[in-house]
C-alpha positions in Angstrom: -17.2 55.7 -18.9 -16.0 52.3 -18.0 -18.1 50.4 -15.5 -17.3 47.6 -13.1 -19.0 45.0 -15.6 -17.2 46.4 -18.6 -13.6 46.0 -16.7 -14.9 42.4 -15.7 -15.7 41.3 -19.0 -12.5 43.0 -20.8 -10.2 41.5 -18.2 -11.9 38.1 -18.2 -11.4 37.9 -22.0 -7.7 39.2 -21.8 -6.8 36.4 -19.1 -8.7 33.7 -21.2 -6.6 34.5 -24.3 -3.4 34.3 -22.2 -4.5 30.7 -20.9 -5.3 31.7 -17.2 -7.7 29.0 -15.7 -10.8 30.4 -14.2 -10.3 33.8 -15.7 -13.5 35.1 -14.7 -13.0 34.4 -11.0 -9.3 35.8 -11.1 -10.5 38.9 -12.6 -13.3 39.2 -9.9 -10.6 38.9 -7.4 -8.5 41.6 -8.8 -11.3 44.1 -9.0 -12.7 43.3 -5.7 -9.3 43.7 -4.2 -8.7 47.1 -5.9 -12.3 48.4 -4.9 -12.0 47.3 -1.4 -15.1 44.9 -1.5 -16.0 41.3 -1.7 -16.5 39.2 -4.8 -20.2 38.9 -4.1 -20.5 42.8 -3.7 -19.5 43.1 -7.3 -22.8 42.0 -8.4 -24.6 44.9 -7.2 -22.0 47.2 -8.4 -21.9 46.3 -12.0 -23.3 49.7 -13.4 -21.0 51.6 -11.2 -18.2 53.6 -13.1 -14.7 52.8 -12.1 -12.6 56.0 -11.3 -9.5 56.4 -13.3 -7.5 56.2 -10.1 -8.5 52.4 -10.2 -7.8 51.7 -13.6 -4.2 52.0 -13.7 -3.4 49.7 -10.9 -6.0 47.3 -12.4 -4.3 47.2 -15.9 -0.7 46.7 -14.2 -2.2 43.8 -12.2 -4.0 42.3 -15.2 -0.8 42.4 -17.2 1.0 40.6 -14.6 -1.5 38.0 -14.0 -1.7 37.4 -17.8 2.1 36.9 -17.6 1.8 34.1 -14.9 2.0 35.9 -11.7 -0.2 34.1 -9.3 -3.2 36.0 -8.2 -2.4 35.4 -4.6 0.8 37.3 -5.1 -0.9 40.3 -6.7 -3.5 40.5 -3.9 -0.9 39.8 -1.2 -3.0 37.5 1.0 -5.1 34.3 0.9 -7.8 33.2 3.3 -6.7 29.6 4.9 -9.3 28.0 7.4 -10.7 30.9 9.4 -7.7 33.5 8.9 -6.3 35.8 6.3 -2.7 35.4 5.9 0.0 37.1 4.0 1.6 35.3 1.0 4.4 36.3 -1.5 7.5 34.7 -3.1 9.2 34.0 0.0 7.0 30.8 0.8 4.8 28.3 -1.2 1.5 29.5 -1.8 -1.0 27.6 0.3 -3.0 25.0 -1.6 -6.5 23.9 -1.0 -5.3 20.5 -0.1 -3.1 21.7 2.7 -6.6 23.3 4.1 -8.4 19.9 3.9 -5.4 18.5 6.0 -5.9 21.2 8.6 -9.4 20.5 8.6 -9.1 16.8 9.0 -6.7 17.3 12.0 -9.0 19.7 13.7 -12.0 17.2 13.4 -10.1 13.9 14.2 -7.3 14.7 16.7 -7.6 15.2 20.4 -4.7 16.9 22.4 -4.3 17.6 25.9 -3.6 21.1 27.2 0.1 21.7 26.9 0.5 19.5 24.1 3.2 20.1 21.8 2.8 20.8 17.9 5.4 21.0 15.3 5.0 22.1 11.7 8.1 20.8 9.9 8.8 22.8 6.7 6.3 25.6 7.6 6.7 27.8 4.8 4.5 30.8 5.1 3.2 29.1 8.3 -0.6 28.7 7.4 -0.7 25.1 8.6 1.0 25.4 12.0 -0.7 28.8 13.0 -4.1 27.2 11.8 -3.3 24.5 14.2 -2.5 26.9 16.9 -6.1 28.5 16.5 -7.4 25.1 16.7 -5.5 24.0 19.7 -5.1 27.1 21.6 -3.7 25.5 24.7 -0.8 23.7 22.8 2.5 24.9 22.4 3.3 25.2 18.7 6.8 25.3 16.9 7.1 26.3 13.2 10.5 25.1 11.9 11.9 25.7 8.3 15.4 25.7 6.5 14.5 29.0 4.7 15.0 32.1 6.6 12.8 33.9 4.1 9.9 31.6 4.8 10.3 32.0 8.4 10.3 35.7 8.2 7.0 35.3 6.3 5.6 33.0 8.8 6.6 35.4 11.8 4.8 38.1 10.0 1.7 35.9 9.5 1.8 35.1 13.4 1.9 39.0 14.1 -0.8 39.6 11.3 -3.2 36.9 12.7 -2.4 37.4 16.6 -1.5 33.8 16.7 1.3 32.5 18.8 4.2 30.1 17.9 7.9 29.7 18.4 10.0 29.7 15.3 13.2 27.8 14.5 15.6 27.6 11.4 16.4 24.1 11.1 17.4 21.5 8.4 14.7 19.1 9.5 15.4 18.1 13.1 19.0 19.2 13.4 18.5 22.3 15.3 16.0 20.7 17.7 17.1 19.6 21.3 17.9 16.0 21.2 15.3 15.2 23.8 12.5 17.3 22.5 9.3 15.4 21.4 5.9 16.2 20.3 2.3 15.0 20.4 1.5 16.2 16.9 4.1 16.6 14.0 2.7 17.8 10.5 4.8 18.4 7.4 4.1 19.5 3.9 7.6 18.9 2.6 8.8 19.3 -1.0 7.6 16.3 -2.9 7.9 17.4 -6.7 10.3 15.2 -8.9 13.3 17.4 -10.1 12.7 16.8 -13.5 9.0 17.5 -13.4 7.6 20.4 -15.5 5.4 22.4 -13.1 2.5 25.1 -14.1 3.6 28.5 -14.9 2.2 30.0 -11.5 3.9 27.4 -9.6 7.3 28.6 -10.9 6.9 31.6 -8.7 7.1 29.4 -5.6 10.7 28.8 -4.3 12.3 25.9 -5.8 13.4 24.9 -2.3 9.9 24.3 -1.3 8.9 22.1 -4.4 11.6 19.7 -5.5 13.0 16.8 -3.6 15.1 14.4 -5.6 14.6 12.5 -8.8 11.1 11.2 -7.7 10.4 13.7 -5.2 10.7 11.3 -2.3 14.3 12.3 -1.0 13.3 14.5 1.8 10.2 12.5 3.0 12.6 9.4 3.2 14.9 11.4 5.5 12.0 12.9 7.5 9.8 9.8 8.5 12.3 7.9 10.4 13.6 11.2 12.4 9.9 12.3 12.9 8.9 8.8 14.4 11.7 9.4 17.0 10.5 12.7 17.9 6.9 11.7 18.6 5.6 11.3 22.3 3.9 8.1 23.1 0.4 8.2 21.3 1.6 11.2 19.1 0.3 11.8 15.6 2.3 12.3 12.5 0.4 13.8 9.6 1.9 14.7 6.1 1.0 16.1 2.6 2.6 14.2 -0.3 2.3 13.9 -4.1 0.5 11.7 -6.4 1.6 8.1 -6.4 3.8 8.6 -3.2 1.2 7.1 -0.8 2.5 3.5 -1.1 6.1 4.1 -0.4 5.3 6.6 2.4 3.1 4.0 4.1 6.1 1.5 3.9 8.3 4.2 5.5 5.9 5.0 8.4 5.4 1.1 9.3 9.3 0.6 9.1 9.5 3.5 11.7 7.4 1.4 14.0 4.4 3.6 13.7 0.8 2.3 14.0 -2.7 3.1 12.8 -1.4 3.9 9.3 -3.6 5.3 6.7 -3.5 7.6 4.0 -6.6 10.0 3.7 -7.7 11.1 0.3 -8.4 14.8 -0.8 -11.5 16.0 -2.3 -10.3 15.0 -5.8 -9.9 11.1 -4.6 -6.1 11.4 -4.5 -4.4 9.5 -1.7 -2.9 12.7 -0.3 -2.4 12.7 3.6 -0.5 9.8 5.3 -1.4 9.7 9.1 0.2 7.6 11.7 0.6 7.2 15.5 3.3 6.1 17.9 2.2 3.5 20.1 
């Protein structure tokens, strides 16, 4: 008889041997998902036998996780802020840092009813849709160059019941020339092309990761264009990579934006450049 604790212990050891970080938590997530309970509920079910109907799906998921398939893809969803979102290979797996940016904006930005929000490079839509929840009276637009990512974002809007407009666009090319926004957010690709990324990250679309030799190509295009699309007093907020804050701040000031600062993430890395249009 295989119990919940047995499968947790054996699965954890299997993942550890294959170099999976936080192996115990990963195994807890897989087992909880298979049993339809929370990770915390597993603690009171340690001695419960696992039916054979659950074992084979668990073995398959465990094998894929050991080969580097992200646990989020195996579960099919992720919690971000106050909602559960679908996640798969069509879009970048939402990172905790992006959630920090969403929380900072919810606490520090005030928008009037009818304000316009743009999530440029929206991917799966978690950032823009979270802002739609935080600013329910705003008009939110999610834009991305990837049709696959936009399809996933639309599914997430339907899945969560949050409302937004969707637009396929290479940065601002498909937007009306006179359209402006009160808040523009962007988590654009910022990884240098030659950089070796973690095994799990390789499951993300390359289009959502890499941006030129130093990772700054798209950011250099984006900042001056975004500055032109801000309404007076509008906010621009971004997520960037390590060691990119100094150049990004220069770009923001060169675009005549004010109140420029880069907020650090919980690891102390300057991660979120913020600026406003006078």
